[in-house]
C-alpha positions as semicolon CSV with decimal commas, in nm:
position;residue;x (nm);y (nm);z (nm)
1;M;6,361;-18,123;-3,521
2;T;6,223;-18,294;-3,212
3;R;6,214;-18,059;-2,915
4;L;6,406;-18,154;-2,601
5;S;6,163;-18,145;-2,309
6;A;6,310;-18,350;-2,025
7;L;6,622;-18,511;-1,879
8;I;6,604;-18,841;-1,689
9;F;6,893;-18,938;-1,461
10;D;7,009;-19,263;-1,311
11;V;7,163;-19,208;-0,965
12;D;7,434;-19,451;-0,851
13;G;7,744;-19,398;-1,062
14;T;7,569;-19,135;-1,275
15;L;7,484;-18,847;-1,042
16;A;7,765;-18,941;-0,803
17;E;8,035;-19,204;-0,754
18;T;7,827;-19,379;-0,489
19;E;7,920;-19,742;-0,542
20;R;8,288;-19,788;-0,454
21;H;8,310;-19,549;-0,158
22;G;7,943;-19,541;-0,060
23;H;7,726;-19,849;-0,090
24;R;8,018;-20,094;-0,076
25;V;8,160;-19,940;0,242
26;A;7,813;-19,921;0,397
27;F;7,754;-20,291;0,334
28;N;8,093;-20,377;0,489
29;D;8,024;-20,164;0,797
30;C;7,688;-20,334;0,835
31;F;7,849;-20,677;0,807
32;T;8,095;-20,583;1,080
33;A;7,816;-20,456;1,304
34;H;7,645;-20,796;1,273
35;D;7,967;-20,990;1,331
36;L;7,950;-21,135;0,982
37;P;8,293;-21,245;0,850
38;W;8,227;-21,090;0,510
39;F;8,414;-20,818;0,326
40;W;8,326;-20,687;-0,019
41;S;8,654;-20,585;-0,181
42;E;8,647;-20,344;-0,474
43;G;8,701;-20,637;-0,710
44;L;8,426;-20,854;-0,563
45;Y;8,188;-20,559;-0,555
46;G;8,255;-20,500;-0,923
47;D;8,133;-20,852;-0,992
48;L;7,830;-20,808;-0,766
49;L;7,732;-20,490;-0,950
50;K;7,620;-20,711;-1,238
51;V;7,316;-20,776;-1,018
52;M;7,093;-20,466;-1,013
53;G;6,950;-20,351;-0,681
54;G;7,101;-20,359;-0,332
55;K;6,871;-20,623;-0,183
56;E;6,902;-20,834;-0,496
57;R;7,281;-20,799;-0,482
58;L;7,295;-20,911;-0,118
59;R;7,062;-21,205;-0,185
60;H;7,277;-21,312;-0,480
61;F;7,592;-21,293;-0,264
62;I;7,440;-21,513;0,006
63;E;7,300;-21,767;-0,238
64;H;7,630;-21,803;-0,427
65;Y;7,897;-21,739;-0,163
66;H;7,734;-21,841;0,167
67;P;7,442;-22,072;0,086
68;E;7,467;-22,230;0,433
69;L;7,320;-21,910;0,581
70;Q;6,988;-21,990;0,418
71;L;6,955;-22,281;0,663
72;Q;7,013;-22,052;0,962
73;V;6,794;-21,748;0,890
74;E;6,476;-21,652;0,710
75;L;6,652;-21,514;0,401
76;E;6,408;-21,247;0,284
77;Q;6,371;-21,091;0,629
78;F;6,747;-21,105;0,684
79;V;6,816;-20,933;0,350
80;K;6,560;-20,660;0,421
81;Q;6,705;-20,590;0,767
82;I;7,068;-20,575;0,651
83;H;6,974;-20,354;0,356
84;K;6,775;-20,120;0,580
85;E;7,070;-20,076;0,817
86;K;7,313;-20,044;0,526
87;T;7,099;-19,758;0,390
88;Q;7,140;-19,573;0,720
89;Y;7,518;-19,606;0,699
90;Y;7,514;-19,486;0,339
91;Q;7,304;-19,182;0,417
92;S;7,540;-19,083;0,698
93;Y;7,829;-19,086;0,449
94;V;7,640;-18,859;0,212
95;Q;7,545;-18,622;0,492
96;A;7,911;-18,610;0,600
97;G;8,012;-18,494;0,252
98;K;8,204;-18,810;0,162
99;I;8,029;-18,867;-0,173
100;P;8,055;-18,574;-0,419
101;L;7,851;-18,531;-0,735
102;R;8,021;-18,624;-1,060
103;P;8,164;-18,341;-1,276
104;G;7,904;-18,145;-1,469
105;I;7,598;-18,281;-1,290
106;A;7,507;-17,974;-1,084
107;R;7,580;-17,740;-1,375
108;L;7,367;-17,939;-1,622
109;I;7,072;-17,979;-1,385
110;C;7,069;-17,606;-1,312
111;A;7,098;-17,526;-1,683
112;A;6,805;-17,757;-1,758
113;R;6,592;-17,582;-1,497
114;D;6,684;-17,242;-1,642
115;A;6,585;-17,370;-1,987
116;G;6,245;-17,485;-1,859
117;L;6,315;-17,856;-1,908
118;K;6,154;-18,116;-1,686
119;L;6,375;-18,336;-1,467
120;A;6,323;-18,696;-1,357
121;I;6,503;-18,980;-1,178
122;A;6,495;-19,348;-1,277
123;T;6,698;-19,565;-1,041
124;T;6,709;-19,894;-0,854
125;T;6,835;-19,727;-0,536
126;T;6,591;-19,641;-0,258
127;L;6,387;-19,322;-0,253
128;E;6,551;-19,225;0,078
129;N;6,897;-19,249;-0,078
130;V;6,792;-19,029;-0,369
131;H;6,650;-18,758;-0,143
132;T;6,956;-18,762;0,083
133;L;7,195;-18,725;-0,210
134;L;6,997;-18,448;-0,379
135;E;6,937;-18,249;-0,062
136;H;7,293;-18,270;0,073
137;K;7,494;-18,253;-0,249
138;L;7,283;-18,037;-0,482
139;H;7,042;-17,813;-0,288
140;P;6,818;-17,852;0,021
141;E;6,512;-17,823;-0,205
142;A;6,658;-18,018;-0,498
143;A;6,416;-18,312;-0,468
144;S;6,132;-18,074;-0,555
145;W;6,308;-17,982;-0,880
146;F;6,226;-18,326;-1,019
147;S;5,882;-18,384;-1,164
148;V;5,906;-18,754;-1,083
149;I;6,147;-18,971;-0,886
150;S;6,106;-19,336;-0,986
151;A;6,315;-19,527;-0,735
152;G;6,367;-19,854;-0,550
153;D;6,087;-20,107;-0,557
154;V;5,831;-19,884;-0,729
155;V;5,850;-20,140;-1,013
156;K;5,908;-20,513;-0,977
157;A;6,153;-20,573;-1,262
158;K;6,489;-20,396;-1,221
159;K;6,718;-20,278;-1,499
160;P;6,788;-20,395;-1,772
161;A;6,408;-20,426;-1,787
162;A;6,244;-20,109;-1,917
163;D;5,998;-20,082;-1,626
164;I;6,165;-19,804;-1,424
165;Y;6,198;-19,575;-1,726
166;L;5,846;-19,650;-1,842
167;H;5,725;-19,560;-1,492
168;A;5,916;-19,230;-1,503
169;L;5,785;-19,147;-1,851
170;K;5,427;-19,224;-1,750
171;H;5,440;-18,979;-1,461
172;L;5,655;-18,726;-1,645
173;H;5,386;-18,690;-1,914
174;V;5,649;-18,639;-2,182
175;P;5,703;-18,878;-2,479
176;A;6,030;-19,068;-2,483
177;E;6,120;-18,902;-2,814
178;E;6,154;-18,568;-2,630
179;C;6,374;-18,698;-2,347
180;I;6,738;-18,783;-2,289
181;A;6,847;-19,037;-2,029
182;F;7,180;-19,046;-1,845
183;E;7,332;-19,378;-1,742
184;D;7,663;-19,535;-1,640
185;T;7,607;-19,909;-1,693
186;A;7,521;-20,141;-1,980
187;H;7,216;-20,264;-1,788
188;G;7,099;-19,907;-1,741
189;L;7,157;-19,829;-2,107
190;Q;6,953;-20,132;-2,215
191;S;6,670;-20,026;-1,984
192;A;6,668;-19,678;-2,138
193;L;6,694;-19,802;-2,497
194;K;6,405;-20,043;-2,445
195;S;6,206;-19,735;-2,345
196;N;6,305;-19,564;-2,673
197;L;6,519;-19,305;-2,495
198;T;6,818;-19,129;-2,643
199;T;7,089;-19,204;-2,388
200;V;7,418;-19,046;-2,281
201;V;7,654;-19,273;-2,087
202;T;7,922;-19,153;-1,845
203;V;8,142;-19,448;-1,753
204;N;8,332;-19,516;-1,430
205;D;8,605;-19,762;-1,332
206;Y;8,350;-20,039;-1,278
207;T;8,173;-19,994;-1,614
208;C;8,436;-19,864;-1,857
209;D;8,472;-20,202;-2,033
210;E;8,101;-20,270;-2,076
211;D;7,918;-20,274;-2,410
212;F;7,744;-19,942;-2,474
213;T;7,623;-20,010;-2,825
214;G;7,321;-19,791;-2,893
215;A;7,422;-19,497;-2,674
216;A;7,408;-19,158;-2,842
217;L;7,731;-19,061;-2,668
218;V;7,973;-19,234;-2,430
219;L;8,190;-19,008;-2,214
220;D;8,424;-19,032;-1,918
221;Q;8,212;-18,760;-1,746
222;L;7,985;-18,469;-1,839
223;G;8,266;-18,217;-1,824
224;E;8,297;-17,856;-1,716
225;P;8,415;-17,549;-1,912
226;D;8,756;-17,583;-1,745
227;H;8,751;-17,965;-1,728
228;P;8,652;-18,110;-2,069
229;F;8,508;-18,454;-2,115
230;K;8,673;-18,734;-2,310
231;V;8,460;-18,885;-2,586
232;L;8,477;-19,266;-2,580
233;A;8,210;-19,327;-2,846
234;G;7,982;-19,109;-3,054
235;D;8,020;-18,758;-3,191
236;A;8,013;-18,451;-2,965
237;G;8,109;-18,211;-3,243
238;D;8,305;-17,915;-3,110
239;A;8,159;-17,947;-2,758
240;H;8,390;-17,994;-2,462
241;Y;8,122;-18,038;-2,197
242;V;7,759;-18,149;-2,203
243;D;7,516;-17,860;-2,231
244;I;7,160;-17,813;-2,357
245;P;7,256;-17,732;-2,719
246;L;7,463;-18,054;-2,742
247;L;7,175;-18,257;-2,599
248;Q;6,931;-18,101;-2,845
249;T;7,164;-18,198;-3,129
250;L;7,195;-18,556;-3,002
251;L;6,818;-18,584;-2,971
252;G;6,770;-18,463;-3,327
253;E;7,028;-18,707;-3,463
254;H;6,879;-18,998;-3,269
255;G;6,529;-18,906;-3,385
256;G;6,643;-18,899;-3,746
257;L;6,808;-19,240;-3,708
258;R;6,493;-19,379;-3,551
259;Q;6,279;-19,249;-3,838
260;R;6,514;-19,402;-4,097
261;K;6,500;-19,740;-3,921
262;T;6,120;-19,723;-3,903
263;G;6,101;-19,634;-4,271
264;S;6,316;-19,930;-4,368
265;N;6,092;-20,187;-4,196
């Protein structure tokens, strides 16, 4: 059986519910500060989440909802400035304790460290956002627990392209066959699958209706001993929360499936 060596985590929506009450609110506060008559409702933001990356999302919004602004400002500089200020708002929310980690995240990360597994991050959010979340919600030294943090614009092509996961794998020095990725969106899943990664999906209200074909397991959350997960797709056996033995089993099953597909070609 293939040995589990590393876990690779997405951040927004996977480590924490950052989108609805974090990034969205930060964008709105930034719009208000600039006297912009814009407001991203939860419904609108759900549509905008189809565009990966904060700067890309803001650029898409302007181009499709307020194209006249492109005649008034230099668009790229405007997007960079708004996104920079929005990041400062977001980080203040995290530091104030307004954005908790999702169930099971802290437990699983600590269990992985105890088991000697490597940890990595693969996300479109900025490096500063990742550090702030880890340091304030997990442990002051948590960023150092991760062998590699692939974040933001470290690669040009955002998810669903494979680039961010390939970057993480390159610097992790572990083959994809020995890793499990954690995602919350269909775009993230496709990025991981293109990198040949066994992937566990934990959905949220924004992503629960997306297509997660190819995921090893789809759950409502990772679960805790006293707060079991709900299996939406896949087979978790007798497990009620995600732990290292369950992940090792999933990796072995995915590896066997991959070998059978290769043998049939």
